[in-house]
C-alpha positions in Angstrom: -7.9 6.1 25.3 -10.8 5.8 23.0 -10.7 6.4 19.5 -12.6 9.8 19.7 -10.1 11.1 21.8 -7.5 10.8 18.9 -9.7 12.7 16.4 -7.3 15.3 14.8 -5.9 16.1 18.3 -3.9 12.8 19.5 0.2 13.9 18.4 1.8 11.8 21.0 3.7 8.2 20.4 2.2 5.0 21.0 4.9 3.0 22.8 4.3 0.1 25.3 0.6 0.3 25.6 1.0 4.5 26.6 0.4 7.5 24.7 3.9 9.6 25.0 5.3 12.9 24.2 8.5 12.4 22.1 11.5 12.7 23.5 12.7 15.4 21.3 9.8 17.5 22.3 9.2 18.4 18.6 5.7 18.3 16.7 5.0 18.3 12.9 1.6 20.0 11.6 -0.9 18.0 9.9 -2.2 19.3 6.7 -5.6 19.1 4.8 -4.8 19.0 1.0 -8.3 20.0 0.3 -7.9 23.5 1.4 -4.1 23.6 2.8 -5.3 24.4 6.2 -3.5 22.7 9.7 -5.9 20.4 11.4 -3.5 19.2 14.0 -0.1 18.1 15.1 1.9 14.7 15.3 4.8 14.0 17.4 8.2 14.1 15.1 9.7 11.0 16.8 13.6 10.7 16.8 15.8 7.6 17.3 15.3 7.9 21.2 11.8 7.2 20.4 12.5 4.1 17.8 14.4 2.8 20.8 12.0 3.1 23.1 9.5 1.2 20.9 12.1 -1.5 19.8 12.8 -2.1 23.4 9.1 -2.2 24.2 8.3 -4.7 21.2 11.2 -6.9 22.5 9.8 -7.3 25.9 6.4 -7.9 24.3 7.7 -10.9 22.5 9.4 -11.9 26.0 6.3 -11.7 28.0 2.6 -11.7 27.6 2.3 -11.3 23.7 5.1 -13.6 23.1 3.4 -16.5 25.4 -0.5 -16.2 24.0 -1.4 -19.1 21.4 -1.9 -18.4 18.3 -5.8 -18.6 18.5 -5.5 -15.8 21.3 -3.8 -13.6 19.0 -6.5 -14.1 16.4 -9.2 -13.4 18.6 -7.4 -10.3 19.5 -7.4 -9.0 15.9 -10.8 -10.7 15.2 -11.7 -7.7 18.1 -10.0 -4.8 16.5 -11.3 -5.7 12.8 -14.9 -5.1 15.1 -13.8 -2.1 16.3 -12.8 -0.8 13.1 -16.3 -1.5 11.9 -17.7 0.2 15.0 -15.6 3.4 14.3 -15.6 3.2 10.5 -17.4 6.8 10.4 -14.7 8.3 12.1 -12.1 6.5 10.5 -13.4 7.9 7.2 -13.5 11.3 8.2 -9.8 11.1 9.3 -8.8 9.5 5.9 -10.2 12.0 3.9 -9.2 15.1 5.9 -5.7 13.5 6.1 -4.8 12.4 2.6 -7.5 14.0 0.8 -9.8 11.0 -0.3 -13.1 11.2 -1.5 -15.4 10.0 1.3 -16.3 7.0 -0.3 -12.7 6.0 -1.1 -11.8 6.5 2.4 -14.9 4.3 3.8 -13.8 1.6 1.5 -10.7 1.6 3.1 -11.5 1.4 6.5 -13.8 -1.6 5.3 -10.7 -3.0 3.8 -8.7 -2.5 6.8 -11.6 -4.7 9.1 -11.2 -7.2 6.3 -7.4 -7.6 6.7 -7.6 -7.7 10.3 -10.4 -10.5 10.3 -8.8 -12.6 7.6 -5.6 -12.3 9.5 -7.2 -13.0 12.7 -8.9 -16.2 11.0 -5.3 -17.3 9.7 -3.2 -16.9 12.8 -3.7 -20.6 14.3 -3.8 -22.3 10.4 -0.2 -21.8 9.8 1.5 -25.3 10.1 4.9 -26.9 9.5 5.1 -30.1 7.8 6.8 -33.4 8.1 9.4 -34.8 5.7 10.3 -38.4 4.5 13.9 -38.8 5.4 16.6 -41.6 6.6 15.3 -44.5 8.5 15.4 -44.0 12.2 14.8 -39.9 12.1 11.8 -37.5 12.1 12.1 -34.4 10.5 9.8 -31.7 10.6 9.5 -27.9 10.0 8.4 -24.8 12.4 6.9 -21.7 11.2 8.3 -19.1 14.1 7.7 -15.5 14.1 11.0 -13.4 13.3 10.5 -11.3 16.5 10.6 -7.6 16.4 9.6 -6.5 12.7 9.6 -2.4 11.6 6.8 -1.2 9.3 7.5 2.0 7.2 4.2 2.4 5.5 3.3 5.4 2.9 0.7 8.1 3.0 -1.6 7.1 0.2 -3.4 4.1 1.3 -2.0 4.2 5.3 -5.2 1.8 6.5 -4.9 -0.7 3.9 -1.3 -0.8 4.0 -1.1 -1.1 7.8 -3.6 -3.8 7.4 -2.0 -6.2 5.1 1.5 -5.5 7.0 1.2 -5.1 10.4 -2.1 -7.4 10.1 0.0 -10.5 9.1 3.1 -9.5 11.1 0.8 -9.9 14.5 -1.0 -12.9 13.3 2.5 -14.5 13.1 3.2 -13.6 16.9 6.1 -10.7 15.9 5.8 -7.5 17.9 5.7 -4.3 15.8 6.8 -1.2 15.4 4.9 1.2 13.0 6.3 4.6 11.7 3.7 6.2 9.4 4.5 8.5 6.6 4.8 12.3 8.1 2.2 13.1 5.6 -0.5 11.4 7.2 -0.3 9.9 10.4 -3.9 10.4 11.9 -5.4 6.8 11.1 -2.2 5.0 12.1 -2.8 6.8 15.4 -6.3 5.4 15.5 -5.2 2.4 14.9 -3.0 2.7 18.0 -6.0 3.4 20.2 -8.1 0.8 18.6 -5.6 -2.1 19.3 -5.7 -0.3 22.9 -9.2 -0.9 23.2 -9.0 -4.2 21.8 -6.9 -5.3 24.7 -4.0 -6.0 22.7 -0.7 -6.7 25.3 1.5 -3.5 25.8 4.3 -3.4 23.6 2.9 -5.7 20.7 2.1 -2.7 18.5 3.9 0.5 18.9 3.5 3.4 16.6 6.2 6.3 16.4 5.3 9.2 13.8 8.1 11.1 12.3 10.2 12.5 9.3 11.3 9.5 7.2 14.8 10.9 7.7 15.0 10.5 11.2 12.1 7.9 12.7 12.5 6.2 9.6 15.9 5.7 9.1 16.1 5.1 12.7 13.9 1.9 12.6 15.8 0.9 9.3 19.4 0.4 10.5 18.1 -0.5 14.3 19.9 -3.7 15.3 17.0 -5.0 17.8 14.4 -5.4 14.5 14.7 -8.5 12.7 12.5 -7.8 9.6 11.6 -4.6 7.8 8.4 -4.2 5.6 8.3 -1.1 3.3 6.2 0.5 0.7 6.8 3.4 -1.1 9.1 4.8 -3.4 12.3 3.2 -5.4 15.1 5.5 -3.8 13.6 5.3 -0.5 13.4 1.4 -0.5 17.1 1.4 -1.7 18.4 3.2 1.4 16.1 1.0 3.4 17.4 -2.1 2.2 20.8 -0.6 2.4 20.3 0.3 5.8 19.2 -3.0 7.0 21.8 -4.9 5.3 24.5 -4.0 7.6 22.0 -5.8 10.3 21.4 -8.8 7.8 18.0 -8.2 8.1 15.3 -9.3 5.6 13.2 -6.5 3.7 9.9 -6.7 2.0 9.6 -3.9 -0.2 6.7 -3.1 -2.4 7.6 -0.2 -4.4 6.6 1.8 -7.7 4.9 0.8 -10.7 4.1 1.7 -14.5 1.5 -1.0 -14.9 -0.6 -1.6 -18.1 -3.7 -2.5 -19.2 -3.9 -4.7 -22.6 -7.1 -3.8 -24.6 -6.9 -6.4 -27.6 -9.4 -6.0 -30.8 -12.0 -8.7 -29.2 -12.2 -7.1 -25.8 -15.4 -6.5 -24.1 -14.9 -2.7 -24.0 -18.3 -2.1 -22.1 -17.1 -4.2 -19.2 -13.5 -2.6 -19.6 -13.9 0.9 -19.6 -15.0 1.5 -16.2 -11.7 -0.5 -15.1 -9.5 1.6 -17.9 -10.2 5.0 -16.4 -10.7 4.1 -12.6 -7.9 2.4 -12.2 -5.6 5.2 -13.2 -7.5 8.1 -11.2 -8.6 6.2 -8.3 -6.7 8.1 -5.2 -5.8 11.1 -7.7 -3.4 8.0 -9.4 -1.4 8.2 -6.1 -1.2 4.3 -6.0 1.9 2.1 -6.6 -0.6 -0.4 -8.5 -2.2 2.4 -10.8 -3.1 1.5 -14.1 -0.8 4.3 -16.0 -0.6 2.8 -19.4 -3.4 1.8 -22.0 -2.0 -0.3 -24.3 -4.9 -0.6 -27.3 -4.7 -2.9 -30.8 -4.3 -0.7 -33.5 -7.9 -1.6 -34.8 -9.8 -0.5 -31.5 -7.1 2.2 -30.8 -9.6 5.3 -31.7 -12.9 3.8 -30.8 -11.2 3.2 -27.3 -9.4 6.6 -26.8 -12.7 8.2 -27.7 -14.9 6.5 -25.2 -12.1 7.2 -22.4 -11.8 10.9 -23.3 -15.9 11.1 -22.6 -15.3 9.4 -19.5 -12.3 12.1 -18.7 -14.5 14.7 -19.4 -17.1 13.6 -16.9 -14.6 13.8 -14.1 -14.9 16.2 -11.3 -12.1 16.9 -9.0 -12.9 19.1 -5.4 -12.6 18.8 -1.5 -12.6 15.3 -0.3 -16.1 16.2 1.9 -17.6 16.5 -1.6 -16.9 12.9 -2.4 -16.3 13.5 -5.8 -14.3 11.5 -8.7 -11.1 12.8 -7.6 -9.5 14.6 -4.6 -6.5 16.4 -4.0 -2.8 15.4 -4.2 -1.2 15.1 -0.9 1.0 17.7 -1.1 2.3 21.0 -2.6 4.9 19.0 -3.3 3.7 16.1 -4.9 1.0 18.3 -7.2 4.4 20.3 -8.5 6.0 16.7 -9.2 3.0 15.7 -11.6 2.7 19.1 -13.0 6.5 18.6 -14.1 5.8 15.8 -15.6 2.8 17.0 -17.7 5.2 19.5 -18.5 7.6 17.2 -20.1 4.6 16.0 -22.1 3.7 19.2 -23.9 4.8 17.5 -27.0 2.0 14.8 -26.6 -1.8 15.1 -27.7 -3.9 15.7 -24.7 -7.0 13.9 -25.5 -9.2 14.8 -22.6 -9.0 16.5 -19.0 -11.2 16.3 -15.8 -12.1 19.5 -14.3 -11.6 21.0 -11.1 -14.7 22.3 -9.8 -15.2 26.1 -9.3 -15.5 26.4 -5.5 -12.6 24.2 -4.5 -10.3 26.1 -2.1 -7.3 27.7 -3.8 -5.0 26.2 -1.5 -6.0 22.5 -2.1 -3.1 20.5 -4.2 -5.8 19.9 -7.3 -4.3 18.6 -10.5 -6.8 17.8 -13.7 -7.0 14.4 -14.7 -5.2 14.2 -18.1 -5.7 11.4 -20.8 -2.7 11.5 -23.3 -2.7 10.0 -26.8 -0.2 9.3 -29.5 2.2 8.5 -26.7 5.4 6.5 -27.7 6.7 3.6 -25.4 9.7 5.1 -24.5 8.5 8.3 -23.9 9.4 9.7 -20.0 5.6 9.8 -19.1 5.4 5.9 -20.4 8.4 5.2 -18.5 8.2 6.9 -15.0 5.8 6.6 -12.1 3.8 10.0 -12.1 1.9 8.9 -9.3 -0.9 11.5 -10.3 -4.2 11.4 -12.4 -2.1 10.9 -15.7 -3.0 7.8 -18.2 -1.2 7.7 -21.3 -2.8 5.8 -24.4 -0.5 3.5 -26.8 -0.9 2.0 -29.8 0.1 -1.9 -30.5 -0.4 -4.3 -33.6 0.2 -7.7 -32.3 0.6 -9.9 -28.9 4.4 -9.7 -29.5 4.4 -5.9 -29.6 2.0 -5.9 -26.9 4.2 -7.9 -24.8 7.4 -5.7 -25.6 5.8 -2.7 -24.7 4.4 -3.7 -21.5 7.6 -5.5 -20.1 9.5 -2.6 -21.5 9.9 -0.5 -18.3 12.3 -1.3 -15.1 8.5 -1.8 -13.3 6.6 -5.0 -13.2 3.8 -4.7 -10.5 0.3 -5.2 -11.8 -0.8 -6.1 -15.4 -4.1 -6.7 -17.0 -5.1 -8.6 -20.5 -8.4 -7.6 -21.8 -9.5 -10.4 -24.1 -12.3 -13.0 -25.3 -9.6 -15.5 -26.4 -8.8 -18.2 -23.7 -5.5 -19.2 -25.2 -4.1 -15.7 -25.8 -5.2 -15.2 -21.7 -2.8 -18.0 -21.1 0.0 -17.0 -23.1 0.2 -13.3 -21.9 -0.6 -14.0 -18.4 2.7 -16.3 -18.4 5.0 -13.5 -20.5 3.8 -10.2 -18.6 6.5 -9.5 -16.1 4.5 -8.4 -12.9 3.5 -10.2 -9.9 -0.1 -9.8 -10.4 -2.0 -10.3 -13.7 -5.6 -10.0 -14.1 -8.0 -11.2 -17.3 -10.5 -9.3 -17.8 -10.8 -7.3 -14.5 -8.3 -4.9 -12.7 -7.8 -5.2 -9.3 -10.1 -8.2 -8.5 -11.7 -5.5 -5.7 -8.8 -5.6 -3.7 -8.8 -9.3 -2.7 -7.0 -9.1 0.6 -6.3 -13.1 0.2 -4.3 -12.6 -3.1 -0.4 -12.5 -2.9 0.6 -9.2 -3.9 4.1 -7.9 -4.7 6.3 -6.9 -7.9 9.3 -7.7 -9.9 12.2 -5.8 -11.0 12.0 -1.9 -9.3 8.6 -2.7 -8.2 10.4 -4.5 -5.1 10.5 -8.1 -4.1 8.5 -10.3 -1.4 4.9 -10.4 -1.0 1.8 -8.8 1.1 -1.4 -10.2 1.6 -2.9 -13.8 1.6 -1.1 -16.4 3.4 2.4 -15.5 1.7 2.3 -12.6 3.9 2.4 -14.9 6.8 5.2 -17.1 5.7 7.5 -13.8 5.0 6.7 -12.7 8.7 8.0 -15.9 9.7 11.1 -17.9 9.6 11.4 -21.9 8.6 13.2 -23.9 11.1 14.0 -27.6 10.5 14.0 -30.0 13.2 15.7 -33.6 12.4 15.2 -36.2 15.5 17.4 -39.3 15.1 15.9 -42.0 17.6 17.1 -45.4 16.2 
């Protein structure tokens, strides 16, 4: 099945190299968050479909996929990356309609998916073991081996990117994958199934089962035939998945929430910092685990930073994904209610600036004005909890010690950024910040597929992206040979 046949219509599961109707016969409606209209249906996969997918993946590991040399796996992943670039226009349109992303952001995600597949295609035959000096008469070496069948539960906010960094790495190591995309946004995941088919990936190496998290997701998490799980999403759901996997003693990579700070010191280059300060908070309507939702500013520059951020906020325009404005809709009415609930809890705060929803935005779209809040205490709920919407709070600090205390003063630890020209300060704070990634005079480093990504605390554990992801999707075997 070619990708163009998937366009808003392919609703079935992709299992064992075939498109098959869900065994329970049910389907779920796909909604366009820009206007609330139905754009298609997806299969409501359940436990029986997960059973089939795991069985297919198990057979693939024992069959053609498991016998392929690493460089051949790499070639297939590279071929998938080429097809992603070939179909990037279609993928962009699908993602924009399904998730509500402005077209430019959706296109960047398609290109990032291609880059992940290229990177892991090139890395597939670069994972080696080592020899270990030991006792006389012994040769000891280590091997990196795939876990076997890996389960991937990906969220709705960045389906293509997260599939690339998770499934791409797992396939590169030789695992066979069962992918359960979020029910709110499955279409590009199904498209990736079609791309895998066209690229010639052996049947069963990649299986895609859409459906509800409480059904298909729960079944995958608890399945005894899965040897490793990867989950990106909320803390409560991550805890449930980890508990289910623990019953089978299965390792889990968790990338959960964040409340990521940017620390702006009095010697910062504000002209360089300002685009990052704002864009890192409102990209994808703030629905990003690594979004910078807290801006910490040294008191001597506080008023200036706030005024300049406010000016940018007032210029932000919100509207349908197809308009390719600064901000699109939230994913659903439910998420809109969540964000509006947080804003209601911040009625005591100063609204420094808001963006503007364009006049012709459909009333049924899930739009929220980007909101910049000032005078926020570090312990306020809007400075502590993940909002997952286009809301940023600005907090003042006096010195390094206070900045570190505020930055580390949440349950999360995913990303942080330091804006300062002082090299010694940069090094001190990079060590002291409680985060999986720290950026100095930038934020996000342009995505960086090569850069290990993950968190500490309630932001999760394990690492994705780069070679660290390949290590995570493999197990280490030690071989000690006595030869006298």
